[in-house]
C-alpha positions as CSV (number, residue, x, y, z in Angstrom):
1,X,122.9,100.3,110.5
2,X,119.1,100.3,110.6
3,X,117.3,102.6,108.9
4,X,113.9,103.9,110.8
5,X,110.9,105.7,108.0
6,X,109.4,109.0,109.3
7,X,105.4,109.2,110.0
8,X,105.7,111.2,106.8
9,X,107.5,108.4,104.8
10,X,105.1,105.9,105.7
11,X,102.3,108.1,104.9
12,X,103.7,108.5,101.6
13,X,104.1,104.9,100.6
14,X,100.7,104.0,102.1
15,X,99.1,106.4,99.6
16,X,101.2,105.3,96.8
17,X,99.8,101.4,97.1
18,X,96.4,102.5,98.0
19,X,96.3,105.0,95.1
20,X,97.8,102.2,92.7
21,X,95.5,99.9,94.2
22,X,92.4,101.7,93.9
23,X,93.1,101.8,89.7
24,X,92.9,97.9,89.4
25,X,90.1,96.2,88.0
26,X,90.8,93.0,89.5
27,X,92.7,91.3,92.5
28,X,95.1,89.6,89.7
29,X,96.5,92.6,88.7
30,X,96.6,93.8,92.4
31,X,98.9,90.5,93.0
32,X,100.9,91.3,89.6
33,X,101.5,95.0,90.8
34,X,102.4,93.4,94.6
35,X,105.0,91.0,92.4
36,X,106.7,94.1,91.0
37,X,106.7,95.8,94.0
38,X,108.8,93.1,96.2
39,X,110.7,92.5,93.1
40,X,112.6,95.8,93.7
41,X,112.5,96.1,97.3
42,X,115.7,94.5,99.3
43,X,114.0,93.0,102.0
44,X,111.1,91.0,100.1
45,X,114.1,89.5,97.8
46,X,115.5,87.9,101.2
47,X,112.4,86.9,102.1
48,X,111.7,84.9,99.1
49,X,114.5,83.4,98.9
50,X,114.5,82.2,102.2
51,X,111.0,81.0,101.3
52,X,112.2,78.7,98.3
53,X,115.0,77.4,100.4
54,X,112.2,76.1,102.9
55,X,110.2,74.7,100.2
């Protein structure tokens, strides 16, 4: 079953990410945060595993 996010949920996620990245001083900090987000996100885990297989 596919879950669909509401506009309010998407707005919250966008706010959360932009608020967090605004606190970063460098692009390396942003990239590190992105790695952590992907590590804890189910869909990204599957994509990362597929990319490793292709390399």
